[in-house]
Each structure stands twice: as C-alpha cells, then as structure tokens.
VOPAGU-2260 file (C-alpha; in pm, 1 decimal, decimal comma):
REM VOPAGU-2260
SITE   aa  ch    i         X         Y         Z
SITE  MET   A    0    3085,4   -1804,0    -895,3
SITE  HIS   A    1    2867,5   -1573,3   -1133,7
SITE  VAL   A    2    2758,2   -1722,4   -1462,0
SITE  ASP   A    3    2842,2   -1442,0   -1673,8
SITE  HIS   A    4    3204,3   -1486,1   -1736,3
SITE  HIS   A    5    3394,6   -1201,2   -1922,0
SITE  ALA   A    6    3781,5   -1265,9   -1865,5
SITE  LEU   A    7    4016,3   -1559,6   -1797,0
SITE  ALA   A    8    4386,8   -1525,9   -1722,3
SITE  PHE   A    9    4637,3   -1796,7   -1615,3
SITE  HIS   A   10    4949,9   -1746,3   -1429,4
SITE  PRO   A   11    5260,8   -1746,3   -1663,0
SITE  THR   A   12    5438,4   -2007,5   -1444,8
SITE  ASN   A   13    5179,0   -2195,4   -1252,0
SITE  PRO   A   14    4894,7   -2336,7   -1488,2
SITE  ASP   A   15    4694,0   -2429,9   -1181,1
SITE  TYR   A   16    4672,3   -2065,7   -1082,6
SITE  ILE   A   17    4345,0   -1924,2   -1274,1
SITE  LEU   A   18    4169,6   -1578,5   -1243,9
SITE  ASN   A   19    3808,5   -1564,9   -1365,4
SITE  GLY   A   20    3652,0   -1214,3   -1426,4
SITE  ASN   A   21    3274,1   -1219,2   -1426,0
SITE  ASP   A   22    2963,8    -994,4   -1344,3
SITE  GLY   A   23    3030,0   -1073,4    -970,7
SITE  GLY   A   24    3371,7    -991,4    -943,6
SITE  ILE   A   25    3695,6   -1206,6    -942,2
SITE  ASN   A   26    3731,0   -1589,5    -876,7
SITE  ILE   A   27    4064,8   -1755,8    -809,0
SITE  SER   A   28    4151,7   -2103,9    -863,9
SITE  THR   A   29    4464,0   -2270,6    -725,4
SITE  ASP   A   30    4376,2   -2618,0    -857,5
SITE  GLY   A   31    4353,4   -2580,0   -1216,3
SITE  GLY   A   32    3975,4   -2478,6   -1214,9
SITE  VAL   A   33    3836,1   -2750,9   -1013,1
SITE  ASN   A   34    3752,9   -2499,5    -737,6
SITE  PHE   A   35    3724,2   -2129,2    -731,3
SITE  THR   A   36    3740,5   -1873,7    -426,9
SITE  LYS   A   37    3552,9   -1532,6    -478,5
SITE  VAL   A   38    3785,0   -1245,1    -400,4
SITE  ALA   A   39    3586,2   -1077,8    -122,9
SITE  ASP   A   40    3518,8    -735,4     -30,7
SITE  LEU   A   41    3608,2    -559,8    -385,8
SITE  PRO   A   42    3425,9    -222,9    -388,9
SITE  VAL   A   43    3322,4    -238,3    -748,5
SITE  ASN   A   44    2985,8    -287,4    -914,2
SITE  GLN   A   45    2776,8    -148,7   -1205,1
SITE  PHE   A   46    2462,9      36,5   -1071,0
SITE  TYR   A   47    2158,5      73,5   -1311,6
SITE  GLU   A   48    1975,6     284,3   -1062,6
SITE  ILE   A   49    2030,7     452,9    -707,0
SITE  GLY   A   50    1809,7     567,1    -431,5
SITE  LEU   A   51    1814,7     684,4     -69,4
SITE  ASP   A   52    1595,6     728,1     223,6
SITE  ARG   A   53    1492,2    1075,5     229,1
SITE  ASN   A   54    1469,2    1083,2     602,6
SITE  ASN   A   55    1819,6     909,2     642,6
SITE  PRO   A   56    2014,5    1009,9     361,0
SITE  GLU   A   57    2318,7     787,6     472,9
SITE  ARG   A   58    2102,1     497,4     381,0
SITE  LEU   A   59    2188,1     438,7      12,3
SITE  TYR   A   60    2051,6     199,0    -205,6
SITE  GLY   A   61    2146,9      62,5    -548,4
SITE  GLY   A   62    2008,3    -168,6    -824,2
SITE  THR   A   63    2328,2    -344,9    -980,9
SITE  GLN   A   64    2396,5    -542,6   -1280,1
SITE  ASP   A   65    2378,9    -903,4   -1202,1
SITE  ASN   A   66    2404,8    -847,0    -836,6
SITE  GLY   A   67    2061,5    -765,8    -719,3
SITE  THR   A   68    1968,6    -444,5    -500,6
SITE  LEU   A   69    2244,3    -332,4    -247,8
SITE  ARG   A   70    2204,1    -125,0      42,3
SITE  THR   A   71    2424,2      60,2     304,3
SITE  LEU   A   72    2254,2     188,8     633,7
SITE  THR   A   73    2573,6     402,8     714,0
SITE  GLY   A   74    2682,7     550,1     393,3
SITE  ALA   A   75    3009,3     359,1     431,7
SITE  THR   A   76    3181,3     160,1     130,5
SITE  ASP   A   77    3245,8    -157,2     331,6
SITE  ASP   A   78    2889,2    -254,2     467,7
SITE  TRP   A   79    2692,7    -296,6     159,6
SITE  THR   A   80    2429,5    -615,9     183,0
SITE  ARG   A   81    2215,8    -746,9     -79,1
SITE  ILE   A   82    1838,1    -726,7      -8,2
SITE  PHE   A   83    1686,8    -813,2    -389,9
SITE  GLY   A   84    1792,2   -1052,2    -631,8
SITE  GLY   A   85    1819,1   -1055,5    -997,7
SITE  ASP   A   86    1962,1    -774,1   -1199,1
SITE  GLY   A   87    1866,0    -469,5    -970,2
SITE  PHE   A   88    1694,4    -157,1   -1117,3
SITE  TYR   A   89    1473,8      86,0    -948,5
SITE  VAL   A   90    1472,6     102,3    -570,5
SITE  ILE   A   91    1258,2     329,3    -365,3
SITE  VAL   A   92    1232,9     395,6       2,4
SITE  ASP   A   93     886,3     534,2     111,5
SITE  HIS   A   94     937,7     879,1     247,2
SITE  SER   A   95     665,7     829,0     501,8
SITE  ASN   A   96     773,5     496,3     655,9
SITE  PRO   A   97    1158,7     379,7     584,0
SITE  ASN   A   98    1068,8      24,1     655,8
SITE  ILE   A   99     871,6      18,6     341,2
SITE  ILE   A  100    1098,8     -34,8      32,9
SITE  TYR   A  101    1012,8    -113,5    -334,6
SITE  ALA   A  102    1286,2    -300,2    -539,1
SITE  GLU   A  103    1294,2    -417,0    -893,8
SITE  SER   A  104    1482,7    -666,8   -1091,4
SITE  GLN   A  105    1460,5    -730,2   -1455,5
SITE  ASN   A  106    1174,7    -718,0   -1674,1
SITE  GLY   A  107     958,5    -517,0   -1426,2
SITE  ASN   A  108     975,2    -785,6   -1113,5
SITE  LEU   A  109     870,7    -544,1    -850,6
SITE  GLY   A  110     884,5    -636,0    -493,3
SITE  LYS   A  111     777,1    -474,9    -173,5
SITE  SER   A  112     925,7    -485,4     186,7
SITE  THR   A  113     755,8    -368,1     489,0
SITE  ASN   A  114    1024,3    -494,0     715,8
SITE  GLY   A  115    1332,2    -245,5     600,3
SITE  GLY   A  116    1440,1    -491,0     341,4
SITE  ALA   A  117    1457,1    -818,9     523,6
SITE  SER   A  118    1210,2    -968,9     285,7
SITE  PHE   A  119     991,1    -899,0     -22,0
SITE  ILE   A  120     661,7    -988,0    -169,4
SITE  GLY   A  121     547,0    -933,7    -530,5
SITE  ALA   A  122     392,6    -588,0    -589,8
SITE  THR   A  123     271,9    -616,9    -947,8
SITE  SER   A  124     -91,8    -747,5    -879,1
SITE  GLY   A  125    -320,1    -648,2   -1168,7
SITE  ILE   A  126     -35,3    -523,9   -1411,1
SITE  SER   A  127     -18,6    -679,5   -1751,6
SITE  GLY   A  128     127,9    -616,3   -2086,6
SITE  ARG   A  129     475,7    -641,7   -2198,7
SITE  THR   A  130     767,8    -485,5   -1976,5
SITE  ASN   A  131    1127,0    -374,0   -2050,2
SITE  TRP   A  132    1438,1    -485,7   -1933,3
SITE  SER   A  133    1429,7    -196,8   -1695,2
SITE  THR   A  134    1083,9     -95,7   -1607,6
SITE  PRO   A  135    1035,9     222,2   -1466,4
SITE  VAL   A  136     851,1     272,2   -1121,3
SITE  VAL   A  137     829,3     614,0    -936,2
SITE  MET   A  138     655,5     717,1    -607,2
SITE  ASP   A  139     456,4    1026,7    -586,8
SITE  PRO   A  140     686,9    1290,4    -400,9
SITE  VAL   A  141     395,6    1394,3    -187,7
SITE  ASN   A  142     177,1    1085,1    -121,3
SITE  SER   A  143     403,8     776,7     -58,1
SITE  SER   A  144      90,2     549,7    -126,5
SITE  ILE   A  145      86,2     652,1    -495,2
SITE  LEU   A  146     318,5     476,9    -727,6
SITE  TYR   A  147     329,9     481,9   -1108,6
SITE  TYR   A  148     474,8     172,7   -1320,5
SITE  GLY   A  149     542,5     156,7   -1690,4
SITE  SER   A  150     462,9    -142,4   -1908,3
SITE  ASP   A  151     341,3     -90,0   -2248,6
SITE  ARG   A  152     112,8     154,4   -2071,9
SITE  VAL   A  153     114,2     355,0   -1748,9
SITE  TRP   A  154      -7,1     191,0   -1433,3
SITE  LYS   A  155    -103,7     378,5   -1102,2
SITE  THR   A  156    -159,7     247,3    -746,8
SITE  THR   A  157    -281,6     446,7    -486,6
SITE  ASN   A  158    -250,2     180,4    -183,0
SITE  GLY   A  159     101,1     101,7    -193,1
SITE  ALA   A  160     126,0    -146,4    -471,4
SITE  SER   A  161    -176,9    -361,4    -318,3
SITE  SER   A  162    -336,7    -333,1    -673,0
SITE  TRP   A  163    -266,2    -120,5    -990,4
SITE  THR   A  164    -495,4      36,2   -1236,0
SITE  ALA   A  165    -419,3     144,0   -1592,2
SITE  VAL   A  166    -400,3     532,0   -1614,6
SITE  SER   A  167    -324,1     516,2   -2003,0
SITE  PRO   A  168    -398,7     289,9   -2302,7
SITE  VAL   A  169    -158,0      77,5   -2463,7
SITE  LEU   A  170     123,0     310,0   -2605,4
SITE  HIS   A  171     249,0     139,6   -2863,7
SITE  ASN   A  172     155,2     -53,1   -3208,9
SITE  ALA   A  173     455,9    -298,6   -3177,5
SITE  THR   A  174     459,6    -659,4   -3285,1
SITE  PRO   A  175     314,2    -899,7   -3038,3
SITE  GLY   A  176     570,4   -1066,4   -2814,7
SITE  SER   A  177     843,2    -801,0   -2862,8
SITE  ARG   A  178     978,2    -595,5   -2581,6
SITE  LEU   A  179     937,5    -296,4   -2826,9
SITE  GLY   A  180     686,2     -40,1   -2732,3
SITE  THR   A  181     730,3      -2,9   -2367,8
SITE  VAL   A  182     737,3     282,5   -2148,9
SITE  THR   A  183    1112,5     369,2   -2030,2
SITE  THR   A  184    1091,7     681,9   -1831,4
SITE  ILE   A  185     819,4     820,4   -1578,2
SITE  GLY   A  186     828,3    1164,1   -1382,4
SITE  VAL   A  187     585,1    1286,8   -1147,9
SITE  SER   A  188     541,6    1671,5   -1070,9
SITE  PRO   A  189     526,3    1734,7    -700,8
SITE  ALA   A  190     255,5    2000,0    -793,0
SITE  LEU   A  191      -0,3    1728,5    -886,7
C-alpha cells in the first residue's frame, strides 16, 4: 500500500470493511485493517510531465506523482507499466534511437536506459549544486546527444549524459542549503 494516505472510509454496517485512498489508488480491507488489497486497474493518476516517442507516437510516457514513470507502447489505456521509480517527472525518448530513454524522479534524479526502459543507470555524472523537486531536463531537437539540465545553473551534455559541463554560472544568491534559487524551466531553440 502506498505510504501517502489521504482518505479512510468505513462500511456503515461492517466495521471490518475499510477503504483506504492514497497516492497509489484505493486499497480495501475486509478484516478490520489487518490486510489490504489494492484495487487493480484503476485508470487514474496525476501526471507531472508527459512525453512521447516522436517516431512511434503511440508510445506515451508520463512522470506521475508518487507512482514513478509510466508508459504504454500501444497508446491504450489498459497497458501502462512502470519503468522508473519515485515521483516521476521529465521523461524523454531519444528521437534518433527510441531504445534510449531518460527518466527523472524527484530532486533531479536522472536515469538513462539504453534498452527501451528495461533498466536505468544514473545520468548526472559531473552535475553539482542544488536541484528542484521537479528539475528540468530537455533534449536538443536536432542532436539527441545534447541535453540540458537545470540545477542552480544550466548544465549541458554533448555525449548523451555520460558527462556534463556547466554552461552558466550559479544563477541565484539564495541561502545555502535551501531549494530556492534553482532553474525551473529550460527551452531549446531548434535553430541553434
């Protein structure tokens, strides 16, 4: 059962029947709360970010609150699977190679998959500084080896996130240790 609980309801005549509403959906207990079973296949979620495979637009991806990064390979509503954990945020599919996927969870935890999302490795080697809860990362629309990442400065990779170089100075004068003073949005012109 998901740890972020928001609602609890009891059956009016059967005190052993309990409904628990949480960030993962709904769980039901029929034994007074000793055990809970997740209600499966509820087509609900809160998406922070969405993405798609430009070459296969039915392949949809989404970073979801408390439920990781999800995807469907068919565009259907009943076959979404989780490919990356945490609070899902930005997800990018390489427009030159759809087996390369970048997925991000809270506080800038960026992962890279080279096998279509079956597994991920860390992709922030060389990045330092404070990050935001939702840390922006974008891919160059022309060259998929170039990505930009925002912490308290802007970072750039030209080798598919193997290494990163700062392309701006620190962009804040916030109190050390705070999450204030971070980049919240990055855009890349296709003309560059």
